[in-house]
C-alpha positions, -999 to +999 in steps of 0.1 A: -547+354+698-521+333+681-535+342+647-534+379+657-498+375+667-488+359+634-506+385+614-488+412+633-455+397+625-464+396+588-476+432+588-444+444+604-423+425+580-443+437+550-439+473+561-401+469+561-399+449+529-388+478+507-360+486+533-345+452+539-355+432+508-370+403+529-404+393+542-415+371+571-433+338+568-451+322+598-452+284+594-481+263+608-476+247+642-488+211+636-478+195+669-468+203+704-464+182+735-442+174+765-430+142+781-409+128+809-384+100+802-398+066+813-434+080+817-458+064+793-485+091+795-493+113+765-495+151+771-502+162+736-535+177+744-523+197+774-529+235+773-492+241+783-458+227+774-441+219+807-403+220+807-381+210+836-394+206+871-390+175+894-401+152+865-375+166+841-402+173+814-391+181+779-412+200+753-417+191+717-427+214+688-433+205+651-438+231+623-448+225+587-423+241+563-442+230+532-463+262+536-433+283+524-433+295+488-424+268+462-387+266+456-377+279+491-342+265+501-317+272+528-302+300+507-336+318+507-335+323+545-324+356+560-331+346+596-355+324+616-368+328+651-388+306+674-413+326+696-425+310+728-450+325+752-440+320+788-472+316+807-457+306+841-423+304+858-420+279+886-383+282+890-364+306+867-334+291+849-319+282+815-333+260+788-318+244+756-335+241+723-323+212+701-333+194+669-352+162+675-335+130+664-366+111+651-402+117+641-431+117+666-469+124+667-486+147+691-514+122+700-491+092+707-457+106+719-447+097+755-416+092+776-413+057+762-410+067+725-401+104+724-372+116+703-339+125+719-322+158+712-296+154+685-282+189+676-281+219+700-297+248+681-297+275+709-289+276+745-285+280+773-313+306+773-324+320+806-362+321+813-373+343+842-403+364+833-439+350+831-465+364+807-439+374+781-425+362+748-392+345+744-375+348+710-349+322+701-327+323+670-330+290+651-317+301+616-291+273+613-316+245+619-343+259+596-316+262+569-306+226+575-342+214+572-348+233+540-315+219+526-328+183+531-322+173+568-353+155+583-376+179+600-385+163+632-391+195+651-376+209+683-369+195+717-369+220+746-350+208+777-348+225+811-313+227+828-305+226+865-337+232+885-355+251+858-393+248+858-412+268+832-445+266+812-451+277+776-485+280+760-495+252+736-519+254+707-545+238+729-546+268+753-581+283+749-591+318+759-627+307+767-614+284+795-589+309+809-559+302+787-540+328+767-536+307+734-503+323+726-490+292+708-455+288+695-446+306+663-417+299+639-410+331+620-388+327+589-375+358+571-369+352+534-349+372+510-369+391+484-367+383+447-340+401+427-352+432+409-349+438+371-315+447+358-312+485+354-302+502+321-266+503+311-249+536+319-230+557+293-195+547+284-169+566+303-141+587+287-112+567+274-082+570+297-047+581+285-025+555+269-002+539+293+036+538+288+051+511+266+062+481+284+099+469+283+109+448+253+107+411+260+137+388+258+147+374+224+133+340+217+155+309+211+169+307+175+151+280+155+169+250+140+184+253+105+161+244+077+166+213+055+190+218+024+170+220-008+173+194-037+202+201-063+188+214-096+195+196-130+227+204-150+224+229-178+229+220-216+265+220-231+273+251-252+285+250-289+323+247-297+339+281-305+360+288-337+397+277-336+422+305-329+451+316-352+484+297-350+510+312-329+541+328-345+570+304-355+550+275-348+538+271-384+574+274-400+587+244-381+558+224-394+567+233-432+603+222-432 
């Protein structure tokens, strides 16, 4: 049933690809479990993920993002949603979904070594109806993981007296389970299309009015005085002029 659900998500996303420019990717669920602080038992193989109740159980989910197309980064993500199937409601109430602080393994995690919640991703989210899906927006955390933050999965914590049960990947239809395991659906932006042809050049617009004359610039400094040229050659002596009147008579006496 889980595979059918994931395929349905992909079909729906593919049908809308031409409209929204994005497509959905369902990443593999590689680990789910629950634990109670101080309790050394491992519940990684349980068919349900118990959250809340008298023991204060907390759920754990781990998804493999390496199945996304090569080169996928946070900027490639349009949105991301965590889909949980509520198989039973003991006491309706709110839950919180947070990022896990440290790594863990489904087969060995317990209340003695389980990771603590470090960043609240979504919540409080009210859970009240059994046999239904709960869709939780987790875009910010998926973007952070794809941008390099350690992917240690999610911690699901019940608040107040909440007691709810979600299907794990170990739920098996042949033994009475529903097998609606958790799904992390990531919508990715589509690749950019080819650049279209350049349109024709538009008509040239009318010439705008001339702008006002700018202010005169500052007068430059006087240039350097040039070197004095050489003196010209002396001209030839002219012929002596005639003696003046009376002047010659006095000289003859």
